[in-house]
C-alpha positions as a printed NumPy array, in Angstrom:
array([[  1.808,  39.01 ,  -0.716],
       [  4.383,  37.844,   1.749],
       [  6.576,  34.83 ,   1.245],
       [  4.911,  32.903,   4.092],
       [  1.527,  33.148,   2.325],
       [  2.772,  30.496,  -0.1  ],
       [  3.052,  26.756,   0.384],
       [  6.174,  25.57 ,  -1.492],
       [  5.73 ,  22.296,  -3.398],
       [  8.727,  22.175,  -5.751],
       [ 11.265,  24.742,  -6.911],
       [  8.807,  25.929,  -9.578],
       [  5.405,  25.158,  -8.033],
       [  3.91 ,  26.854,  -5.001],
       [  0.341,  27.219,  -3.806],
       [ -1.111,  30.366,  -2.288],
       [ -2.805,  30.074,   1.114],
       [ -6.036,  31.49 ,  -0.349],
       [ -6.424,  28.358,  -2.499],
       [ -6.547,  26.118,   0.583],
       [ -9.739,  25.768,   2.609],
       [ -9.449,  24.285,   6.077],
       [-12.269,  23.127,   8.277],
       [-11.694,  21.786,  11.761],
       [-13.861,  18.858,  12.791],
       [-14.082,  16.567,  15.786],
       [-11.888,  13.525,  15.426],
       [-13.016,  10.032,  16.378],
       [-10.81 ,   7.854,  18.515],
       [ -8.829,   8.329,  21.716],
       [ -8.602,  11.632,  23.545],
       [-10.579,  11.171,  26.73 ],
       [-13.249,  13.715,  27.555],
       [-11.549,  16.247,  25.3  ],
       [-12.491,  14.299,  22.168],
       [-16.103,  15.466,  22.478],
       [-15.21 ,  19.123,  22.99 ],
       [-12.239,  19.961,  20.776],
       [-12.261,  20.003,  16.983],
       [ -8.69 ,  18.854,  16.395],
       [ -9.048,  17.008,  13.082],
       [ -8.661,  19.054,   9.923],
       [-10.329,  18.717,   6.556],
       [ -8.175,  20.38 ,   3.891],
       [ -9.733,  21.196,   0.516],
       [ -7.776,  22.206,  -2.584],
       [ -9.604,  23.065,  -5.809],
       [ -7.606,  21.095,  -8.387],
       [ -9.923,  21.922, -11.279],
       [ -9.716,  25.728, -10.976],
       [ -6.246,  26.335,  -9.54 ],
       [ -3.776,  28.58 , -11.329],
       [ -0.813,  27.221,  -9.344],
       [ -0.434,  23.923, -11.191],
       [  0.662,  23.393, -14.797],
       [ -1.928,  21.592, -16.943],
       [  0.054,  18.342, -17.193],
       [  0.554,  18.173, -13.403],
       [ -3.134,  18.947, -12.843],
       [ -4.128,  16.121, -15.211],
       [ -1.828,  13.608, -13.494],
       [ -3.049,  14.712, -10.044],
       [ -6.662,  14.272, -11.191],
       [ -5.806,  10.761, -12.354],
       [ -3.708,   9.698,  -9.349],
       [ -5.999,  11.076,  -6.627],
       [ -9.345,  10.503,  -8.313],
       [-10.788,   8.782,  -5.225],
       [-10.103,  11.871,  -3.093],
       [-11.483,  14.435,  -5.533],
       [-15.168,  15.294,  -5.192],
       [-17.621,  16.334,  -7.928],
       [-16.669,  19.999,  -7.584],
       [-13.046,  19.168,  -8.385],
       [-11.796,  19.637,  -4.825],
       [ -9.099,  17.378,  -3.447],
       [-10.149,  16.54 ,   0.132],
       [ -7.59 ,  15.444,   2.723],
       [ -8.629,  14.603,   6.281],
       [ -5.915,  14.582,   8.925],
       [ -6.739,  13.239,  12.374],
       [ -3.574,  11.338,  13.213],
       [ -2.563,  13.635,  16.087],
       [ -4.38 ,  15.13 ,  19.058],
       [ -3.103,  18.64 ,  18.413],
       [ -4.972,  20.757,  15.884],
       [ -1.823,  22.468,  14.599],
       [ -0.018,  19.13 ,  14.048],
       [ -2.993,  17.769,  12.088],
       [ -2.958,  20.951,  10.006],
       [  0.733,  20.455,   9.188],
       [  0.107,  16.769,   8.416],
       [ -2.687,  17.606,   5.945],
       [ -0.479,  20.15 ,   4.17 ],
       [  2.448,  17.713,   4.024],
       [  0.195,  15.075,   2.47 ],
       [ -1.1  ,  17.568,  -0.106],
       [  2.47 ,  18.536,  -1.036],
       [  3.437,  14.842,  -1.312],
       [  0.497,  14.142,  -3.663],
       [  1.352,  17.097,  -5.896],
       [  5.061,  16.189,  -5.951],
       [  4.131,  12.663,  -7.017],
       [  2.055,  14.144,  -9.847],
       [  4.989,  16.242, -11.077],
       [  6.968,  13.119, -12.026],
       [  6.463,  12.286, -15.682],
       [  5.869,   8.582, -16.311],
       [  8.54 ,   7.019, -18.482],
       [  7.439,   5.881, -21.923],
       [  7.537,   2.125, -22.417],
       [  9.818,   1.003, -25.208],
       [  8.822,  -2.102, -27.092],
       [ 11.455,  -4.81 , -26.906],
       [ 11.892,  -7.974, -28.906],
       [ 12.961, -11.398, -27.748],
       [ 16.398, -12.176, -29.165],
       [ 16.865, -14.949, -31.698],
       [ 19.095, -16.895, -29.284],
       [ 16.465, -16.698, -26.511],
       [ 13.793, -18.012, -28.907],
       [ 16.106, -20.879, -29.91 ],
       [ 16.785, -21.775, -26.245],
       [ 13.059, -21.775, -25.466],
       [ 12.262, -24.028, -28.451],
       [ 15.155, -26.381, -27.612],
       [ 13.856, -26.693, -24.036],
       [ 10.364, -27.454, -25.38 ],
       [ 11.756, -30.155, -27.692],
       [ 13.73 , -31.672, -24.806],
       [ 10.661, -31.691, -22.56 ],
       [  8.608, -33.295, -25.349],
       [ 11.19 , -36.083, -25.718],
       [ 11.136, -36.74 , -21.968],
       [  7.353, -37.072, -22.04 ],
       [  7.445, -39.221, -25.183],
       [  9.825, -41.699, -23.531],
       [  7.386, -42.157, -20.632],
       [  4.985, -44.054, -22.865],
       [  4.6  , -47.808, -22.828],
       [  7.594, -49.517, -24.358],
       [  7.139, -51.108, -27.746],
       [  7.682, -54.896, -27.506],
       [  8.442, -56.702, -30.757]])
């Protein structure tokens, strides 16, 4: 396999061209009379569920992050119709796929539980007491 048969994603992840399915469809929108004749939009499909190119943790995060774009067969579907040229739409779809996978490679940071400091608690309670006094003094004055 030649080097250009691979789509580089990161320094360690790359996808083989055989794993990508492209279908060219007619795009809606502007384009004059050509819009009815030329299939310039591209529908890119990548089988996330059965790919060997992605590590399991990246695959799981991609499944979670792009769940609205993944169909029942486990294929990630990207439609690119931004440009009038077929080749530019093809590049755009691949760039968007790479961006989605790169986003899935980032591990989410674990949340560390934090506690409110004793001084902060004291300040909050002092402010509450002060506010309570202000409201208490608004009452009708006691006349003796």
